[in-house]
N, C-alpha and C positions, 0 to 999 in steps of 0.2 A: 353741350359743354366740350368746345374744341380746343380752348387754349391750356397751354400747359399748367397756368397756374390754377384754373379751374378743375384740373385733373389732380393737381396736387392737393387742393382742398378737399376733394372728394375722396381721396386715399387716406388723409388725415382723419376725416369725418368717420371713415371706415374703421380706424384704429382706435376711434373712441375720443377723439379731439373735441371736447365741446365747443370750443371756439369756431372750429370748422364746421360742426353741425350747424351752429348758431348764424355762421356767414351764409351758409347754404340756404337755410330756411328763411332766412330774413328776406330775400326777394320773392318767396313763394307764400308768405304770410297773408298779403292783401289777396291772393288768389283763394288761398284756404278760406278765410273768413267769407269772402263773397259766395263761394260755391255752398258754404255751411247755412248761410242765411237762406239761400235759394233752396236748399234741399229741405231745409227746417220748415219753410212755408209749405212744402208739398207734402211733408210726412208728419207735421206734427211733432217731431223730435226737437229736443232743445238745440240751439244754434252751436251752443259751446261743446255740446257732446259730440255734436257731428264734427266741429272743429277738431276736438280730440281725436276722432276717428281718423280725420285727414292727416293729422300729425303723425299718427302710426303708420299710416299708408306711406308717408314722406320717409320715416325712417326704414320701411321697409326698402323703399326705391334707393336708399343710401347703399343698404346693404347687397341689393341684388342687380343694380345698374351693371351693364357690360357696355363699355366704351366701343366695343367692335360691333356691336348691335346696328350701328349706323344712325340711331337717334341721339338727340342731344339729352342730356341729363335732366333739364327742365321739362321736357316734354313727356320724358318717362314718367317723371317724380309727379307730374300734374295727372297722368293717368292713373298712378298709383293711389294718389290723393282721393280722385274721384271714386275709385273703385272701394275704398275705405269707407266711404261715406255710403255708397250704394249697398256695401255689405251690411252695414248697421241697420239702413232702411230695410232690407230685406227680412234681416232677423226679426224685427219688429212686426214685419207684415206677415210672417207666417203663423198657421193655424196652430194654437196653444202658446203663441209668445205674449208676454204680458203686455196689455195695450199702453201706449204711451202715456196716456193720460194717467196710469195706474202709478207710474213710476215717480217715486218720491226724490226729489233733488237731496243729495247729502247735505246741504246746508240746512235744510228743513229736519233732520234726523238728529232728535236729542238723545244724549248718551247718558242714562242715569248712573249714579255710582252704585257699585254692588252694595246690594243690602246686608247688613253684618248684624242687624237685631233679630234674633231667633223668633220673635214675636211677629214681625213684618213677614219673615219667611213663611212661617206658618198661614198667615192671612192670606198671602199671596196665593199659596197653594190651596187653600181651602176655596179661594175665589175661583181659581182655575178648575179645581174638580167641580164646583157649581156649575160652571159653564159647559163643561163636558157633559153634566148630568142633563141639562137642557139639551144640547145636542143628541144626546142618547134618546131622549123622549121626544124631540120634534122632528127628527130626520130618519129616512128610512135606512136599512142596513147598507145599501148602495151609496147613498148620500153620503153616509158616514165616511165610508172608505175613501170616496173621492176627495171629502174634505180633508180628511187625514193625509193623503197621498200630497194632496195639492199645499197643505200647509208645509209638508216635508220637503218642499221645494220641486216635485218632480212637475214635468211640463206636461200640458194637456196631452200631447202624443204619448208620451210614457206612460200616464194615467190611464188613456184608453187602450194600452196595450196590456198593462198589467191586470186591469180588470175585465179583458175581453170585451170592451166596448166597440161599437159600431168604428168611431171615428174622434178627432179632436171636437168637433162641434157638438157631439153627446156629452163630453165632459163640460164643456162652456155651458150647454144647457142645464144639466145637473147644478153646476156652481150658481146659476142665476135663480135656479128653484130654491136652493139652500139659502141665498141671500136673501130672497124673498121670505121664507119661513121665518128666519132668525130676525128680520127687520120687523116684522109683524109682533114677534114675540117681545121686542125691546120697548 
C-alpha cells in the first residue's frame, strides 16, 4: 500500500471508520473465501468459520501494520489472514480439542424458553437425578470424575492434569469407554 490514498484509508480504518475497513476488506474477500475453502477441505472445519478467522486476522493486520516495514499492506494482510486460519486448524488438531465433527453449528442449536411451570422444573430435575443415578451405577469412580470435568467444560489436557492421568489420550480413552457403557444402557 504505497499510495497516499491507501495510507489514508488504512489510518481511517484504524480509527474505526467502518467504510474504510469495508473498502480495505473488499479487495481481500475473494482471497479469504478461496483460502477458507482450501483449508476447510484439508481440516474438516467449516469454510465459513475459517473465513471468519481470516477476517479476524485481517482486522489484526489493520491494527498492527507498519508502513515502514517495507511490505505492502495487502501482502501483510494476506499473511495475517492465513495465520488466523492456520491457528484455528491447529486449535482443533491439538490433543484434547473438540473434534470438528462434534461441533454443532449455531444454526442447529435450539433455544428453548425458560420453564416457568414448577411441575416441569421438578420433572426435569427428577429426570436429571435419574440420569446421574445411572451414571453412578454404571461408571467407575474415575469415569465419573472424567465425565463431570468434561461436562464442566475442561479440556482433555486439563482433565488429565486435575486427575493425575498420564495424558490427554487417557482422557479420550476414558470418554470412549463412558460412551460405550452409557450407549449399551440406553
